[in-house]
N, C-alpha and C positions, 0 to 999 in steps of 0.2 A: 237384037238388042245391046252385047255387050260390051260394042263401039262403040253405038249412039252413049251407052255408061261414059264407058271413062274418054272417050272423045270429051267428054263437055265438064268432068273432074278435069283433065291436064288441059283444057278450055281455062275452068278458076281461079287451080294451077297458078296459076303465071297471069292472067291477071290483077291475082295477087298480089307476086313478087314486081308487076310493072306499079299499080298504085305507090306501095310501101317509098318506092322513092317521091311520088304524091305528094305526100302525108310527110317529110319528113322536115325537120324546124331548121333555120335558115340562119345561118350565125349573124352578129348586130352586130352592126361601122367597126372599128379597135376605139372610136374617135370620129362622137358625132359634133357635128355644125356650135360653133358659138352660137350663132344663133339664131340657128334654129331650137336650142336645148330652154335659152332669154327668151321666146314667143309665149312657150306656154308655160313658163312661171306668173306668167302676168297676167294670163286665162282663168291662171287656175285659186289666186286670190282672194278677185271676188264673190270665184266661188264657198268659199270658205268660209266668207266673210256670213253667206246665205244660208249653206247649214250649221255654223256656229248660231246661230240666231233664233229661239228655243220657242214657243209656238206655244201661246196665252190659255189661261182658262177657256175664252172667252172665243179664241177665232178653232181653238178643238170639238167645244158644243157646237159654233154654229153651223161648222161645215157635220160633223154627226145629222143634225137638226131635217142639214139639206140632203144627202143623204135616202133619210128615210125621206123626205118629199121628192128622191132621183130628182136634182135640180144637178141640170148638166150645159158646162157651155159660157157662153157670154150671158143667160143666167145667174147661173151659178155666180158666176164674179160679179155680176150684183148684189144679189143673196145673202149673200157673206161680207157685203158692205153692208149692207146696208142694220146687217143682223149685228156688225160687230160695235158700228155706233150707236144703236138701242142701245147695246150692255154696254158701254160706256158710261151714256146716259144714265143707266140705272146703278153701274157702282157710285155714280157721287150721288 
């Protein structure tokens, strides 16, 4: 019994030592390629525009209503469009 326990402990310890190199971080390249750096910047610009646009009160209310009705997918998109149109018509 004692030998099985000591072998299991030794195996666990050895595996921890061997696994540590698998989780080590690699260093990034010193200078990234200019073409690779320009491409993500072009993709980030539209994402920033979407994130900068605040949601309207009507949109938030319609979203809450859709959540209470448990509407998902295409039905939710259709519901949200109709709800926003109705909210805009009531505001005028």
